[in-house]
C-alpha positions, -999 to +999 in steps of 0.1 A: -538-528+057-505-514+044-478-506+069-453-478+064-420-493+075-399-464+061-408-440+089-380-426+110-380-426+148-405-402+162-423-402+195-410-421+225-427-456+229-428-474+262-424-512+263-437-523+297-428-558+308-444-571+340-427-601+356-436-624+384-410-652+389-403-653+352-366-644+355-357-674+333-376-659+304-372-622+311-339-617+294-353-629+260-382-605+263-359-576+270-335-585+242-364-586+217-374-551+228-338-539+225-336-555+190-364-533+176-358-516+143-376-486+158-351-474+184-368-445+202-382-467+230-379-471+267-381-504+285-397-507+319-396-540+339-422-541+367-412-568+392-444-579+408-428-592+440-408-620+424-388-643+446-365-655+417-338-637+398-360-612+380-342-582+395-308-596+386-318-603+350-333-568+346-302-551+360-280-568+335-295-543+310-283-508+318-310-491+297-339-509+314-359-491+340-365-515+369-395-510+392-404-532+421-437-536+439-452-561+464-471-588+447-504-574+435-511-593+403-507-587+365-532-559+362-516-539+390-482-544+376-493-531+342-509-501+359-476-494+377-458-496+344-481-470+330-474-447+359-437-450+355-437-446+317-431-415+296-440-427+261-467-413+238-476-449+229-475-480+252-469-517+245-473-544+272-450-574+267-453-604+291-419-616+304-422-650+288-430-637+253-411-616+228-415-592+199-408-595+162-380-571+151-404-546+134-432-549+159-430-513+172-422-498+138-453-514+122-478-505+148-464-470+154-466-464+116-503-471+117-511-451+148-490-422+136-513-421+105-545-424+126-540-402+157-576-406+169-572-444+170-570-458+206-550-489+197-538-510+168-532-548+170-517-574+148-511-612+145-489-635+165-472-669+165-475-695+192-442-712+199-431-740+223-401-745+245-381-762+217-386-732+194-411-750+172-440-730+158-474-744+169-498-720+153-500-686+135-529-664+147-538-635+124-575-627+122-585-604+093-608-580+112-613-546+095-645-532+110-672-537+138-644-544+163-667-542+194-691-566+178-663-590+171-650-588+206-684-597+220-680-630+201-643-637+209-609-622+215-595-619+180-563-604+193-554-633+215-520-619+226-516-586+244-481-578+231-495-573+196-513-542+208-499-507+207-519-481+227-522-444+225-513-430+259-544-409+261-564-441+265-551-445+300-561-410+311-596-425+318-590-463+317-568-488+336-565-525+340-591-539+364-572-553+394-602-573+405-598-597+375-573-625+379-573-632+341-587-617+309-580-582+321-567-574+286-599-587+270-619-565+294-599-535+283-604-542+246-641-542+253-641-509+271-620-492+245-636-505+213-670-497+227-661-460+228-632-453+205-619-464+171-594-492+169-575-509+141-562-544+134-539-560+108-525-594+101-487-588+102-469-609+129-460-587+158-451-610+186-444-646+197-465-662+224-444-687+243-465-718+253-451-735+283-463-755+314-468-724+336-489-703+313-520-688+331-540-698+300-535-734+310-558-729+340-591-738+322-615-731+351-599-697+358-599-687+322-636-697+316-648-680+348-629-648+339-640-646+303-677-651+312-673-624+339-659-600+313-688-607+289-714-603+316-701-568+323-711-558+288-748-565+292-756-530+304-739-514+275-755-533+246-773-509+222-792-532+198-804-567+191-773-574+170-750-568+199-772-588+223-771-618+199-734-614+195-729-615+233-749-647+235-729-663+207-698-652+224-707-670+257-715-701+238-683-700+218-661-695+249-678-723+268-674-747+239-637-737+235-627-742+271-648-773+276-631-789+246-597-780+260-606-794+294-614-828+277-581-827+258-560-847+282-532-850+256-523-814+260-491-817+281-458-799+280-435-814+306-405-793+312-374-814+321-349-800+345-322-799+319-345-780+295-352-754+322-315-745+323-314-742+285-346-723+279-329-689+275-305-703+250-333-719+230-351-686+228-319-668+220-313-693+192-348-688+179-344-650+179-313-654+159-329-677+133-358-653+129-334-625+122-342-606+154-306-608+167-274-604+147-252-626+169-256-659+186-229-684+198-242-715+216-226-723+249-200-751+252-217-785+249-249-770+233-240-768+196-265-785+174-245-803+147-276-816+130-269-831+095-233-820+097-227-844+126-209-869+104-174-878+092-184-885+056-197-859+030-231-858+015-215-860-019-181-869-032-188-853-065-184-816-055-222-813-054-227-821-091-252-847-080-270-823-057-278-794-080-243-782-090-211-772-072-211-743-048-179-729-062-194-726-097-216-698-083-186-676-077-167-687-109-196-679-132-205-647-114-169-636-119-170-644-156-204-627-160-190-595-146-159-597-170-179-607-201-166-576-220-130-590-217-140-623-234-136-613-271-114-617-301-092-648-300-097-666-268-078-695-252-095-718-226-081-748-209-098-782-211-128-771-231-144-739-244-177-739-225-172-705-208-157-689-240-189-697-259-212-690-230-199-656-220-180-644-251-207-654-277-204-634-309-176-612-296-152-642-299-136-645-334-116-676-327-118-701-298-088-723-289-088-752-265-055-764-247-055-799-233-027-821-221-043-853-233-035-861-270-067-882-272-089-852-267-105-846-300-119-811-291-085-797-283-070-774-309-036-773-290-021-803-272+004-795-245+013-785-210+006-748-202+038-746-181+059-755-212+041-746-245+066-732-269+043-743-298+020-714-289+032-681-306+038-650-286+012-622-284-018-639-301-046-640-276-070-612-265-082-633-235-073-665-217-098-682-194-080-703-168-106-716-143-098-742-117-066-754-134-035-738-118-037-762-088-032-792-112+001-778-126+033-785-106+052-755-122+023-731-118+046-700-121+058-712-155+022-716-165+014-680-156+045-669-176+032-688-206-001-669-202+017-636-201+038-645-232+009-656-254-014-627-245-015-596-268-005-563-252-037-553-234-049-589-233-066-602-202-061-633-181-093-643-162-083-669-136-100-687-107-082-711-083-095-732-053-089-721-017-108-743+008-117-775-010-117-812-008-095-832-032-109-849-063-113-886-058-115-894-095-096-884-126-075-856-110-067-871-076-030-877-083-026-843-101-043-822-073-012-804-061-020-770-046-044-748-028-041-710-029-050-678-010-057-643-022-024-632-009-004-658-028-022-651-060-017-613-057+020-619-051+027-643-080+006-623-105+023-591-096+057-608-103+046-623-137+025-594-150+047-566-136+017-549-120-009-556-094-038-578-104-075-574-095-079-603-070-110-612-049-119-640-025-153-655-019-168-676+008-176-678+045-176-704+072-210-718+061-201-719+024-167-735+031-184-762+053-212-768+027-187-771-001-166-796+019-197-817+027-207-817-010-239-796-008-253-784-040-255-747-047-294-748-048-293-759-011-280-725+000-297-691+000-284-663-021-277-641+009-256-670+024-236-673-008-231-635-011-219-630+025-181-627+022-156-634+050-120-633+037-110-657+065-127-685+046-116-683+010-134-710-010-126-694-044-100-668-055-106-649-087-082-627-105-081-604-136-046-595-150-039-573-180-007-576-200+012-544-204+044-540-223+074-534-201+098-509-217 
């Protein structure tokens, strides 16, 4: 089923969160509702007589409607939420679970296109206290929904369901049921009204020690009671057979879980205090929150928890250096300038790669007389043997930091360029120092500000200067990670406070 995620906010949608002594989890549930890409929502927390900090947590969020009632159970709390809501559509989120960022938008898009549909449901993911995914549940059910419900609860998690409000004009949650009240409601609705289902992940089901679903006897008794209620409504032999299959399936399911003595999730005292942060961390990793800073003492250093790098070769042995991504992207953008007679320092790889047939003559400057590929031997900071005004382009990548008199080197570039000629230069910012050939010649590191200033002085006009990198890229580069170990969106995020590479484009003009 296709989901239209381009729709704009329309009708108000109510997110109802019942909570009974789940204050430790409630904040994460609320934050997942606030983080929805569909913004026209109201959030109602129904405190079912909690004795913990549920009220205090709810009141930390000024946009949340807080409703308190004496302890009456989950069904009654949901019914209270209905009575206090205003939305055209309703979603019920348990306090220990949370929503995916597009949950409301996806389901609203479907119901908006099918106004006679009573509810739409989707898939979910089971996740444990440590933020580890246990299972993805996404049944592909497209028709005969009531028949499928007779044989099992293919939804499995209530937060994946978005209801049309008109459903509750005649139906409510059965307060006599201690469990499976949602399953009971699915039966009643699908028996009489059209419903829809899709496989997109809508919510995250938090598996922990105090889940009601861990009470095997209660769950089995409740699910059989719900199925028994359907006997008087069955219309044909197919439905009768489906009901019998359903009872058998549920018995086998819960009896197998009852024998599974290995199913244990002990919750240590220390972990209890950290659960909100674990969930916050997980929401951030899933892209559901834009900002997360771990509290003091709870930073996970992981593979970076070391004092030696992964590679001392700038990442050449791990797929290629990170800085080359920016250098080559810079040259790719400036390919039209690499033409005519071109001078490159060290070798002419970039001249040939980016200039191609536009280059009429390629020169290589190298300081080492034994270099057989060099067409000019000399020091760029003092190269009187190179005539004035002969180059259309100079490619000076990752070289200036090796030259002690770097200002003189720039003056040479200006002198030997033709009027209108272009200097394409990159220099290192945040970097480790070469431990091989260049370790004794590695003299400088630069910033965007220093490059702007020196180029303006030498070329008599402002240069086009850009910086690239962010705190992750800087760290990855220092540790010697390869460029293939990072995502493109990580590489492309630019924070000028962490300048890994500085690029510049300078054009020679004649000063009269």
